[in-house]
A tleap script that builds the chain and sets N, CA, C and O, in Angstrom:
source leaprc.protein.ff14SB
mol = sequence {
  NMET ASP PHE LYS ASP GLN TRP ASP LEU ASP
  THR ALA LEU LYS ILE VAL GLN ASN LYS THR
  VAL ASP SER LYS LEU TRP ALA GLU ALA VAL
  GLU TRP LEU LEU LEU TYR GLY PRO PRO GLU
  VAL VAL SER ILE LEU LEU GLN ALA SER GLY
  HIE ALA THR GLU GLN VAL PHE PRO GLU LEU
  GLU ALA ALA SER TYR SER SER ASP GLY ALA
  PRO VAL TYR ASP VAL ALA ARG LEU ALA GLU
  LYS LEU GLY LEU SER GLU ASP GLU ILE ARG
  GLN ILE ILE LYS ALA LYS SER SER SER ASN
  GLN MET THR HIE PHE ILE TYR ASP GLY SER
  SER GLU THR ILE CHIE
}
set mol.1.N position { 0.851 -1.179 0.000 }
set mol.1.CA position { 0.000 0.000 0.000 }
set mol.1.C position { 0.897 1.244 0.000 }
set mol.1.O position { 1.834 1.345 0.792 }
set mol.2.N position { 0.601 2.171 -0.884 }
set mol.2.CA position { 1.349 3.424 -0.948 }
set mol.2.C position { 1.150 4.241 0.314 }
set mol.2.O position { 0.098 4.179 0.950 }
set mol.3.N position { 2.176 5.010 0.670 }
set mol.3.CA position { 2.107 5.879 1.844 }
set mol.3.C position { 0.898 6.808 1.753 }
set mol.3.O position { 0.214 7.049 2.747 }
set mol.4.N position { 0.645 7.323 0.561 }
set mol.4.CA position { -0.487 8.233 0.362 }
set mol.4.C position { -1.808 7.594 0.757 }
set mol.4.O position { -2.688 8.260 1.302 }
set mol.5.N position { -1.947 6.310 0.485 }
set mol.5.CA position { -3.203 5.611 0.749 }
set mol.5.C position { -3.340 5.126 2.192 }
set mol.5.O position { -4.404 4.645 2.582 }
set mol.6.N position { -2.283 5.246 2.981 }
set mol.6.CA position { -2.317 4.790 4.375 }
set mol.6.C position { -3.028 5.776 5.300 }
set mol.6.O position { -3.379 5.427 6.428 }
set mol.7.N position { -3.238 6.987 4.835 }
set mol.7.CA position { -3.802 8.035 5.670 }
set mol.7.C position { -4.907 8.759 4.934 }
set mol.7.O position { -5.049 8.637 3.717 }
set mol.8.N position { -5.695 9.521 5.692 }
set mol.8.CA position { -6.592 10.513 5.104 }
set mol.8.C position { -6.439 11.773 5.948 }
set mol.8.O position { -5.851 11.739 7.029 }
set mol.9.N position { -6.963 12.862 5.456 }
set mol.9.CA position { -6.774 14.149 6.109 }
set mol.9.C position { -7.290 14.143 7.546 }
set mol.9.O position { -6.597 14.605 8.453 }
set mol.10.N position { -8.478 13.632 7.760 }
set mol.10.CA position { -9.073 13.638 9.096 }
set mol.10.C position { -8.218 12.859 10.098 }
set mol.10.O position { -7.976 13.332 11.208 }
set mol.11.N position { -7.767 11.681 9.713 }
set mol.11.CA position { -6.949 10.855 10.603 }
set mol.11.C position { -5.615 11.527 10.908 }
set mol.11.O position { -5.192 11.577 12.063 }
set mol.12.N position { -4.959 12.039 9.883 }
set mol.12.CA position { -3.659 12.694 10.081 }
set mol.12.C position { -3.793 13.899 11.015 }
set mol.12.O position { -2.953 14.096 11.894 }
set mol.13.N position { -4.829 14.696 10.835 }
set mol.13.CA position { -5.026 15.861 11.704 }
set mol.13.C position { -5.320 15.455 13.141 }
set mol.13.O position { -4.840 16.097 14.074 }
set mol.14.N position { -6.099 14.402 13.328 }
set mol.14.CA position { -6.386 13.926 14.684 }
set mol.14.C position { -5.116 13.459 15.385 }
set mol.14.O position { -4.920 13.734 16.568 }
set mol.15.N position { -4.265 12.761 14.663 }
set mol.15.CA position { -3.018 12.269 15.245 }
set mol.15.C position { -2.100 13.426 15.615 }
set mol.15.O position { -1.511 13.425 16.696 }
set mol.16.N position { -1.971 14.402 14.742 }
set mol.16.CA position { -1.101 15.553 15.009 }
set mol.16.C position { -1.581 16.332 16.233 }
set mol.16.O position { -0.769 16.894 16.967 }
set mol.17.N position { -2.875 16.368 16.453 }
set mol.17.CA position { -3.431 17.121 17.581 }
set mol.17.C position { -3.451 16.323 18.884 }
set mol.17.O position { -3.695 16.895 19.946 }
set mol.18.N position { -3.203 15.024 18.826 }
set mol.18.CA position { -3.237 14.173 20.005 }
set mol.18.C position { -1.986 14.398 20.853 }
set mol.18.O position { -0.871 14.312 20.338 }
set mol.19.N position { -2.152 14.681 22.127 }
set mol.19.CA position { -1.028 15.009 23.011 }
set mol.19.C position { -0.283 13.778 23.518 }
set mol.19.O position { 0.812 13.913 24.064 }
set mol.20.N position { -0.841 12.591 23.352 }
set mol.20.CA position { -0.205 11.396 23.897 }
set mol.20.C position { 0.195 10.376 22.835 }
set mol.20.O position { 0.604 9.264 23.172 }
set mol.21.N position { 0.084 10.730 21.585 }
set mol.21.CA position { 0.391 9.787 20.505 }
set mol.21.C position { 1.899 9.518 20.441 }
set mol.21.O position { 2.712 10.381 20.773 }
set mol.22.N position { 2.245 8.324 20.015 }
set mol.22.CA position { 3.633 7.913 19.817 }
set mol.22.C position { 4.331 8.869 18.840 }
set mol.22.O position { 3.742 9.266 17.834 }
set mol.23.N position { 5.575 9.235 19.132 }
set mol.23.CA position { 6.283 10.220 18.310 }
set mol.23.C position { 6.501 9.746 16.876 }
set mol.23.O position { 6.468 10.563 15.956 }
set mol.24.N position { 6.722 8.460 16.663 }
set mol.24.CA position { 6.905 7.944 15.298 }
set mol.24.C position { 5.614 8.089 14.497 }
set mol.24.O position { 5.640 8.504 13.338 }
set mol.25.N position { 4.508 7.752 15.106 }
set mol.25.CA position { 3.212 7.886 14.438 }
set mol.25.C position { 2.918 9.355 14.149 }
set mol.25.O position { 2.430 9.694 13.071 }
set mol.26.N position { 3.214 10.225 15.111 }
set mol.26.CA position { 3.018 11.669 14.935 }
set mol.26.C position { 3.835 12.168 13.744 }
set mol.26.O position { 3.328 12.914 12.905 }
set mol.27.N position { 5.105 11.752 13.674 }
set mol.27.CA position { 5.977 12.191 12.582 }
set mol.27.C position { 5.466 11.710 11.227 }
set mol.27.O position { 5.556 12.435 10.236 }
set mol.28.N position { 4.933 10.495 11.181 }
set mol.28.CA position { 4.368 9.975 9.931 }
set mol.28.C position { 3.145 10.787 9.509 }
set mol.28.O position { 2.955 11.056 8.323 }
set mol.29.N position { 2.324 11.173 10.471 }
set mol.29.CA position { 1.145 11.981 10.149 }
set mol.29.C position { 1.561 13.349 9.616 }
set mol.29.O position { 0.968 13.855 8.663 }
set mol.30.N position { 2.573 13.941 10.225 }
set mol.30.CA position { 3.067 15.246 9.763 }
set mol.30.C position { 3.639 15.106 8.348 }
set mol.30.O position { 3.381 15.942 7.482 }
set mol.31.N position { 4.408 14.056 8.128 }
set mol.31.CA position { 4.983 13.844 6.799 }
set mol.31.C position { 3.875 13.684 5.752 }
set mol.31.O position { 3.965 14.238 4.656 }
set mol.32.N position { 2.830 12.922 6.099 }
set mol.32.CA position { 1.713 12.750 5.166 }
set mol.32.C position { 1.055 14.097 4.872 }
set mol.32.O position { 0.743 14.409 3.723 }
set mol.33.N position { 0.852 14.880 5.912 }
set mol.33.CA position { 0.224 16.196 5.714 }
set mol.33.C position { 1.091 17.107 4.846 }
set mol.33.O position { 0.568 17.847 4.013 }
set mol.34.N position { 2.400 17.060 5.033 }
set mol.34.CA position { 3.292 17.875 4.212 }
set mol.34.C position { 3.234 17.469 2.741 }
set mol.34.O position { 3.331 18.310 1.847 }
set mol.35.N position { 3.075 16.178 2.507 }
set mol.35.CA position { 3.052 15.687 1.135 }
set mol.35.C position { 1.685 15.805 0.467 }
set mol.35.O position { 1.593 16.116 -0.721 }
set mol.36.N position { 0.617 15.553 1.240 }
set mol.36.CA position { -0.701 15.410 0.632 }
set mol.36.C position { -1.787 16.290 1.244 }
set mol.36.O position { -2.932 16.275 0.791 }
set mol.37.N position { -1.431 17.050 2.265 }
set mol.37.CA position { -2.414 17.901 2.918 }
set mol.37.C position { -2.749 19.135 2.103 }
set mol.37.O position { -2.072 19.444 1.122 }
set mol.38.N position { -3.797 19.841 2.512 }
set mol.38.CA position { -4.171 21.069 1.798 }
set mol.38.C position { -3.093 22.150 1.980 }
set mol.38.O position { -2.384 22.153 2.986 }
set mol.39.N position { -2.973 23.054 1.023 }
set mol.39.CA position { -1.921 24.073 1.055 }
set mol.39.C position { -1.847 24.867 2.366 }
set mol.39.O position { -0.755 25.191 2.832 }
set mol.40.N position { -3.002 25.179 2.958 }
set mol.40.CA position { -2.965 25.969 4.189 }
set mol.40.C position { -2.353 25.177 5.351 }
set mol.40.O position { -1.680 25.761 6.200 }
set mol.41.N position { -2.574 23.875 5.401 }
set mol.41.CA position { -1.977 23.036 6.441 }
set mol.41.C position { -0.480 22.890 6.180 }
set mol.41.O position { 0.323 22.971 7.109 }
set mol.42.N position { -0.106 22.675 4.929 }
set mol.42.CA position { 1.301 22.566 4.561 }
set mol.42.C position { 2.040 23.837 4.957 }
set mol.42.O position { 3.137 23.768 5.511 }
set mol.43.N position { 1.455 24.987 4.682 }
set mol.43.CA position { 2.073 26.265 5.022 }
set mol.43.C position { 2.303 26.392 6.527 }
set mol.43.O position { 3.376 26.817 6.954 }
set mol.44.N position { 1.320 26.033 7.321 }
set mol.44.CA position { 1.446 26.093 8.786 }
set mol.44.C position { 2.552 25.158 9.263 }
set mol.44.O position { 3.365 25.539 10.106 }
set mol.45.N position { 2.589 23.944 8.734 }
set mol.45.CA position { 3.607 22.974 9.152 }
set mol.45.C position { 5.010 23.419 8.748 }
set mol.45.O position { 5.958 23.242 9.512 }
set mol.46.N position { 5.148 23.990 7.563 }
set mol.46.CA position { 6.462 24.472 7.133 }
set mol.46.C position { 6.930 25.643 7.990 }
set mol.46.O position { 8.113 25.739 8.319 }
set mol.47.N position { 6.018 26.523 8.348 }
set mol.47.CA position { 6.374 27.635 9.244 }
set mol.47.C position { 6.808 27.101 10.610 }
set mol.47.O position { 7.802 27.558 11.176 }
set mol.48.N position { 6.060 26.137 11.130 }
set mol.48.CA position { 6.401 25.541 12.426 }
set mol.48.C position { 7.751 24.823 12.350 }
set mol.48.O position { 8.552 24.904 13.281 }
set mol.49.N position { 7.998 24.131 11.257 }
set mol.49.CA position { 9.261 23.435 11.081 }
set mol.49.C position { 10.426 24.419 11.035 }
set mol.49.O position { 11.469 24.188 11.647 }
set mol.50.N position { 10.242 25.504 10.314 }
set mol.50.CA position { 11.283 26.536 10.250 }
set mol.50.C position { 11.557 27.135 11.612 }
set mol.50.O position { 12.711 27.350 11.983 }
set mol.51.N position { 10.501 27.402 12.356 }
set mol.51.CA position { 10.650 27.955 13.704 }
set mol.51.C position { 11.377 26.960 14.610 }
set mol.51.O position { 12.281 27.344 15.352 }
set mol.52.N position { 10.988 25.691 14.553 }
set mol.52.CA position { 11.628 24.665 15.380 }
set mol.52.C position { 13.106 24.529 15.023 }
set mol.52.O position { 13.949 24.408 15.912 }
set mol.53.N position { 13.423 24.548 13.742 }
set mol.53.CA position { 14.821 24.458 13.318 }
set mol.53.C position { 15.619 25.630 13.864 }
set mol.53.O position { 16.739 25.444 14.340 }
set mol.54.N position { 15.061 26.834 13.803 }
set mol.54.CA position { 15.745 28.016 14.345 }
set mol.54.C position { 15.965 27.906 15.849 }
set mol.54.O position { 17.002 28.333 16.355 }
set mol.55.N position { 15.002 27.340 16.563 }
set mol.55.CA position { 15.107 27.218 18.012 }
set mol.55.C position { 16.119 26.145 18.429 }
set mol.55.O position { 16.898 26.351 19.359 }
set mol.56.N position { 16.102 25.019 17.748 }
set mol.56.CA position { 16.966 23.902 18.135 }
set mol.56.C position { 18.377 24.048 17.557 }
set mol.56.O position { 19.359 23.686 18.203 }
set mol.57.N position { 18.466 24.572 16.352 }
set mol.57.CA position { 19.756 24.735 15.683 }
set mol.57.C position { 19.920 26.188 15.229 }
set mol.57.O position { 19.939 26.452 14.027 }
set mol.58.N position { 20.039 27.134 16.168 }
set mol.58.CA position { 20.078 28.552 15.779 }
set mol.58.C position { 21.250 28.908 14.860 }
set mol.58.O position { 21.167 29.862 14.087 }
set mol.59.N position { 22.329 28.149 14.946 }
set mol.59.CA position { 23.500 28.451 14.117 }
set mol.59.C position { 23.422 27.831 12.720 }
set mol.59.O position { 24.260 28.118 11.866 }
set mol.60.N position { 22.429 26.991 12.489 }
set mol.60.CA position { 22.276 26.340 11.195 }
set mol.60.C position { 21.500 27.256 10.254 }
set mol.60.O position { 20.306 27.493 10.433 }
set mol.61.N position { 22.192 27.752 9.269 }
set mol.61.CA position { 21.554 28.649 8.306 }
set mol.61.C position { 21.449 27.947 6.954 }
set mol.61.O position { 22.265 27.092 6.610 }
set mol.62.N position { 20.450 28.322 6.221 }
set mol.62.CA position { 20.292 27.764 4.877 }
set mol.62.C position { 21.483 28.172 4.022 }
set mol.62.O position { 21.930 29.318 4.069 }
set mol.63.N position { 21.993 27.227 3.242 }
set mol.63.CA position { 23.104 27.512 2.336 }
set mol.63.C position { 22.592 28.154 1.057 }
set mol.63.O position { 23.323 28.855 0.358 }
set mol.64.N position { 21.322 27.902 0.765 }
set mol.64.CA position { 20.694 28.388 -0.456 }
set mol.64.C position { 19.184 28.248 -0.277 }
set mol.64.O position { 18.706 27.822 0.774 }
set mol.65.N position { 18.459 28.609 -1.305 }
set mol.65.CA position { 17.003 28.441 -1.301 }
set mol.65.C position { 16.569 27.864 -2.642 }
set mol.65.O position { 17.112 28.216 -3.689 }
set mol.66.N position { 15.585 26.976 -2.597 }
set mol.66.CA position { 15.068 26.386 -3.839 }
set mol.66.C position { 14.270 27.449 -4.588 }
set mol.66.O position { 14.029 28.540 -4.070 }
set mol.67.N position { 13.871 27.123 -5.788 }
set mol.67.CA position { 13.130 28.080 -6.611 }
set mol.67.C position { 11.802 28.484 -5.977 }
set mol.67.O position { 11.281 29.560 -6.270 }
set mol.68.N position { 11.242 27.626 -5.104 }
set mol.68.CA position { 9.984 27.984 -4.436 }
set mol.68.C position { 10.205 28.578 -3.041 }
set mol.68.O position { 9.255 28.762 -2.279 }
set mol.69.N position { 11.479 28.878 -2.713 }
set mol.69.CA position { 11.779 29.555 -1.454 }
set mol.69.C position { 12.062 28.648 -0.270 }
set mol.69.O position { 12.262 29.139 0.841 }
set mol.70.N position { 12.084 27.337 -0.478 }
set mol.70.CA position { 12.375 26.407 0.613 }
set mol.70.C position { 13.866 26.448 0.931 }
set mol.70.O position { 14.693 26.505 0.020 }
set mol.71.N position { 14.211 26.418 2.204 }
set mol.71.CA position { 15.633 26.435 2.556 }
set mol.71.C position { 16.335 25.159 2.103 }
set mol.71.O position { 15.762 24.070 2.145 }
set mol.72.N position { 17.570 25.312 1.673 }
set mol.72.CA position { 18.420 24.203 1.269 }
set mol.72.C position { 19.615 24.220 2.213 }
set mol.72.O position { 20.335 25.214 2.302 }
set mol.73.N position { 19.819 23.107 2.915 }
set mol.73.CA position { 20.876 23.050 3.914 }
set mol.73.C position { 22.086 22.296 3.399 }
set mol.73.O position { 21.960 21.356 2.614 }
set mol.74.N position { 23.258 22.716 3.847 }
set mol.74.CA position { 24.511 22.088 3.506 }
set mol.74.C position { 24.608 20.740 4.219 }
set mol.74.O position { 24.440 20.667 5.436 }
set mol.75.N position { 24.874 19.685 3.471 }
set mol.75.CA position { 24.939 18.340 4.023 }
set mol.75.C position { 26.016 18.245 5.101 }
set mol.75.O position { 25.796 17.622 6.139 }
set mol.76.N position { 27.161 18.847 4.869 }
set mol.76.CA position { 28.252 18.786 5.853 }
set mol.76.C position { 27.832 19.438 7.169 }
set mol.76.O position { 28.124 18.911 8.242 }
set mol.77.N position { 27.157 20.566 7.094 }
set mol.77.CA position { 26.692 21.244 8.324 }
set mol.77.C position { 25.610 20.431 9.023 }
set mol.77.O position { 25.612 20.324 10.249 }
set mol.78.N position { 24.686 19.857 8.255 }
set mol.78.CA position { 23.658 19.005 8.853 }
set mol.78.C position { 24.298 17.816 9.573 }
set mol.78.O position { 23.924 17.486 10.699 }
set mol.79.N position { 25.257 17.186 8.916 }
set mol.79.CA position { 25.931 16.031 9.510 }
set mol.79.C position { 26.609 16.429 10.823 }
set mol.79.O position { 26.509 15.723 11.826 }
set mol.80.N position { 27.284 17.544 10.798 }
set mol.80.CA position { 27.974 18.029 11.997 }
set mol.80.C position { 26.989 18.297 13.136 }
set mol.80.O position { 27.221 17.870 14.267 }
set mol.81.N position { 25.913 18.987 12.852 }
set mol.81.CA position { 24.943 19.365 13.882 }
set mol.81.C position { 24.142 18.178 14.399 }
set mol.81.O position { 23.736 18.170 15.561 }
set mol.82.N position { 23.908 17.172 13.552 }
set mol.82.CA position { 23.115 16.013 13.953 }
set mol.82.C position { 23.973 14.850 14.461 }
set mol.82.O position { 23.448 13.842 14.936 }
set mol.83.N position { 25.294 15.002 14.356 }
set mol.83.CA position { 26.177 13.945 14.823 }
set mol.83.C position { 26.150 12.705 13.942 }
set mol.83.O position { 26.339 11.587 14.421 }
set mol.84.N position { 25.916 12.910 12.658 }
set mol.84.CA position { 25.877 11.820 11.690 }
set mol.84.C position { 26.932 12.070 10.624 }
set mol.84.O position { 27.479 13.169 10.530 }
set mol.85.N position { 27.215 11.059 9.827 }
set mol.85.CA position { 28.142 11.259 8.714 }
set mol.85.C position { 27.384 11.872 7.538 }
set mol.85.O position { 26.156 11.808 7.470 }
set mol.86.N position { 28.131 12.460 6.624 }
set mol.86.CA position { 27.501 13.018 5.426 }
set mol.86.C position { 26.811 11.915 4.625 }
set mol.86.O position { 25.742 12.130 4.054 }
set mol.87.N position { 27.433 10.728 4.589 }
set mol.87.CA position { 26.808 9.607 3.870 }
set mol.87.C position { 25.477 9.228 4.504 }
set mol.87.O position { 24.518 8.932 3.791 }
set mol.88.N position { 25.401 9.231 5.847 }
set mol.88.CA position { 24.137 8.915 6.516 }
set mol.88.C position { 23.063 9.941 6.167 }
set mol.88.O position { 21.912 9.581 5.922 }
set mol.89.N position { 23.439 11.214 6.145 }
set mol.89.CA position { 22.492 12.279 5.785 }
set mol.89.C position { 21.996 12.066 4.357 }
set mol.89.O position { 20.798 12.161 4.089 }
set mol.90.N position { 22.918 11.780 3.449 }
set mol.90.CA position { 22.529 11.561 2.050 }
set mol.90.C position { 21.615 10.345 1.915 }
set mol.90.O position { 20.670 10.374 1.126 }
set mol.91.N position { 21.876 9.287 2.663 }
set mol.91.CA position { 21.029 8.091 2.617 }
set mol.91.C position { 19.622 8.389 3.136 }
set mol.91.O position { 18.638 7.910 2.573 }
set mol.92.N position { 19.527 9.171 4.197 }
set mol.92.CA position { 18.214 9.554 4.738 }
set mol.92.C position { 17.443 10.353 3.688 }
set mol.92.O position { 16.264 10.095 3.446 }
set mol.93.N position { 18.109 11.313 3.074 }
set mol.93.CA position { 17.464 12.144 2.048 }
set mol.93.C position { 17.039 11.275 0.859 }
set mol.93.O position { 15.936 11.425 0.333 }
set mol.94.N position { 17.920 10.374 0.446 }
set mol.94.CA position { 17.608 9.492 -0.681 }
set mol.94.C position { 16.409 8.602 -0.362 }
set mol.94.O position { 15.526 8.422 -1.200 }
set mol.95.N position { 16.380 8.046 0.850 }
set mol.95.CA position { 15.267 7.174 1.244 }
set mol.95.C position { 13.955 7.946 1.268 }
set mol.95.O position { 12.938 7.451 0.782 }
set mol.96.N position { 13.965 9.154 1.828 }
set mol.96.CA position { 12.742 9.961 1.870 }
set mol.96.C position { 12.307 10.349 0.464 }
set mol.96.O position { 11.115 10.346 0.158 }
set mol.97.N position { 13.254 10.678 -0.380 }
set mol.97.CA position { 12.923 11.073 -1.750 }
set mol.97.C position { 12.286 9.937 -2.519 }
set mol.97.O position { 11.294 10.139 -3.220 }
set mol.98.N position { 12.848 8.740 -2.397 }
set mol.98.CA position { 12.322 7.634 -3.180 }
set mol.98.C position { 11.026 7.078 -2.598 }
set mol.98.O position { 10.147 6.655 -3.348 }
set mol.99.N position { 10.895 7.074 -1.275 }
set mol.99.CA position { 9.681 6.504 -0.684 }
set mol.99.C position { 8.464 7.402 -0.875 }
set mol.99.O position { 7.333 6.916 -0.866 }
set mol.100.N position { 8.675 8.684 -1.044 }
set mol.100.CA position { 7.551 9.611 -1.168 }
set mol.100.C position { 7.489 10.315 -2.514 }
set mol.100.O position { 6.706 11.247 -2.692 }
set mol.101.N position { 8.307 9.877 -3.459 }
set mol.101.CA position { 8.356 10.522 -4.760 }
set mol.101.C position { 8.452 12.043 -4.620 }
set mol.101.O position { 7.793 12.793 -5.340 }
set mol.102.N position { 9.281 12.472 -3.685 }
set mol.102.CA position { 9.436 13.895 -3.414 }
set mol.102.C position { 10.896 14.274 -3.607 }
set mol.102.O position { 11.786 13.536 -3.185 }
set mol.103.N position { 11.150 15.387 -4.224 }
set mol.103.CA position { 12.506 15.846 -4.441 }
set mol.103.C position { 12.968 16.647 -3.231 }
set mol.103.O position { 12.275 17.543 -2.750 }
set mol.104.N position { 14.152 16.301 -2.756 }
set mol.104.CA position { 14.779 17.049 -1.674 }
set mol.104.C position { 16.034 17.685 -2.240 }
set mol.104.O position { 16.808 17.030 -2.937 }
set mol.105.N position { 16.234 18.946 -1.947 }
set mol.105.CA position { 17.405 19.647 -2.426 }
set mol.105.C position { 18.470 19.623 -1.347 }
set mol.105.O position { 18.189 19.856 -0.172 }
set mol.106.N position { 19.698 19.337 -1.763 }
set mol.106.CA position { 20.813 19.417 -0.836 }
set mol.106.C position { 21.889 20.293 -1.452 }
set mol.106.O position { 21.968 20.445 -2.671 }
set mol.107.N position { 22.695 20.850 -0.610 }
set mol.107.CA position { 23.758 21.742 -1.068 }
set mol.107.C position { 25.064 20.979 -0.975 }
set mol.107.O position { 25.422 20.489 0.096 }
set mol.108.N position { 25.775 20.874 -2.078 }
set mol.108.CA position { 27.001 20.087 -2.085 }
set mol.108.C position { 28.249 20.946 -1.876 }
set mol.108.O position { 29.363 20.473 -2.098 }
set mol.109.N position { 28.081 22.183 -1.459 }
set mol.109.CA position { 29.205 23.065 -1.204 }
set mol.109.C position { 29.426 24.083 -2.296 }
set mol.109.O position { 30.068 25.111 -2.077 }
set mol.110.N position { 28.896 23.801 -3.474 }
set mol.110.CA position { 29.088 24.760 -4.564 }
set mol.110.C position { 27.821 25.029 -5.338 }
set mol.110.O position { 27.673 26.089 -5.946 }
set mol.111.N position { 26.896 24.068 -5.322 }
set mol.111.CA position { 25.669 24.276 -6.070 }
set mol.111.C position { 24.561 23.386 -5.509 }
set mol.111.O position { 24.821 22.429 -4.780 }
set mol.112.N position { 23.341 23.717 -5.858 }
set mol.112.CA position { 22.200 22.903 -5.478 }
set mol.112.C position { 22.171 21.658 -6.341 }
set mol.112.O position { 22.336 21.729 -7.559 }
set mol.113.N position { 21.963 20.521 -5.706 }
set mol.113.CA position { 21.823 19.299 -6.478 }
set mol.113.C position { 20.564 18.594 -6.020 }
set mol.113.O position { 20.110 18.779 -4.891 }
set mol.114.N position { 20.013 17.798 -6.889 }
set mol.114.CA position { 18.808 17.046 -6.561 }
set mol.114.C position { 19.187 15.577 -6.425 }
set mol.114.O position { 19.842 15.008 -7.299 }
set mol.115.N position { 18.773 14.979 -5.332 }
set mol.115.CA position { 19.039 13.551 -5.095 }
set mol.115.C position { 17.749 12.839 -4.802 }
set mol.115.O position { 17.750 11.629 -4.573 }
savepdb mol mol.pdb
quit
């Protein structure tokens, strides 16, 4: 079953609003909403994500911005801040991109690349 078909809007919103739900399930609901939710919900979640990133990683700045204004982060800086290797970061991005048919932009130090 495709990820898209595992959820519907009502269920995903209920899970996101639940204060006691498992964090993995919550994250899956948020991911579904980002991919398939209505534009106004996506906008709210992206704003919240940006705010959370600024609060948790204040020194992490976008290396660039995609054509639609989404921040693009440097893989080396992400790896450093998250305590992972650059290869691990790239594998996570690759897995998310292929499982959700979504393009993620990464910064390779000189230009934006799509993986």
